[in-house]
C-alpha positions in Angstrom: 0.0 0.0 0.0 1.4 3.4 -0.9 2.2 6.0 1.7 -0.4 8.4 0.3 -3.1 5.8 0.7 -2.0 5.1 4.3 -2.2 8.8 5.2 -5.6 9.1 3.6 -6.9 6.1 5.6 -5.4 7.5 8.8 -7.0 10.9 8.2 -10.3 9.2 7.3 -10.2 7.1 10.5 -9.6 10.3 12.5 -12.6 11.9 10.9 -14.9 8.9 11.5 -13.8 8.5 15.1 -14.2 12.3 15.7 -17.6 12.5 14.1 -18.8 9.5 16.1 -17.5 10.9 19.3 -19.1 14.3 18.8 -22.4 12.6 17.9 -22.6 10.6 21.1 -20.9 13.0 23.6 -22.4 16.4 23.9 -19.5 18.2 25.7 -17.2 19.6 23.0 -13.8 19.2 24.7 -14.6 15.9 26.3 -15.7 14.5 22.9 -12.5 15.9 21.3 -10.3 14.3 24.0 -12.1 10.9 23.7 -11.8 11.1 19.9 -8.0 11.8 20.1 -7.4 9.0 22.6 -9.6 6.5 20.5 -7.8 7.6 17.3 -4.4 6.8 18.9 -5.7 3.5 20.1 -6.9 2.6 16.6 -3.6 3.8 15.1 -1.5 1.7 17.4 -3.8 -1.4 16.9 -3.6 -1.0 13.1 0.2 -0.8 13.4 0.3 -3.9 15.6 -2.0 -5.8 13.2 0.2 -4.9 10.2 3.6 -5.5 11.8 2.7 -8.4 14.2 4.4 -6.5 17.1 4.2 -3.1 18.7 6.3 -0.4 17.0 9.5 0.2 19.0 8.8 4.0 18.9 5.1 3.6 19.8 5.2 6.2 22.5 6.5 8.9 20.1 3.8 8.1 17.5 1.2 8.0 20.3 2.1 11.5 21.5 2.3 13.1 18.0 -0.8 11.2 16.9 -2.7 12.4 19.9 -2.0 16.1 19.0 -2.7 15.7 15.3 -5.9 13.7 16.0 -6.9 16.2 18.6 -6.7 19.0 16.1 -8.8 17.1 13.7 -11.3 16.3 16.5 -11.5 20.0 17.5 -12.1 21.1 13.9 -14.6 18.2 13.2 -16.6 19.1 16.3 -17.2 22.7 15.4 -20.3 22.1 13.3 -21.7 19.9 16.2 -20.9 22.7 18.6 -22.6 25.3 16.5 -25.7 23.2 16.0 -26.0 22.4 19.7 -25.5 26.1 20.6 -28.2 27.1 18.2 -30.6 24.5 19.5 -29.8 25.4 23.2 -28.8 21.7 23.6 -25.3 22.4 24.7 -24.3 21.3 28.2 
């Protein structure tokens, strides 16, 4: 699989996990945090499934993945935040 395809799949998984998190969790920052943690867990599991062992530098990829997935989760959650604010459904 090419590197471009791997990056697209990674970004797509971040978007799906973020959208799912923001749909089910009403609090914006909590949903973003949960999405970032879940995205890192998915990323580490996918690497383990592909390699057959945990990456030797998993802690570095977990930290950088958390920040990148967190940014994606914050941006993905903005439409949910706006809709909940308009509908007075925000907690």
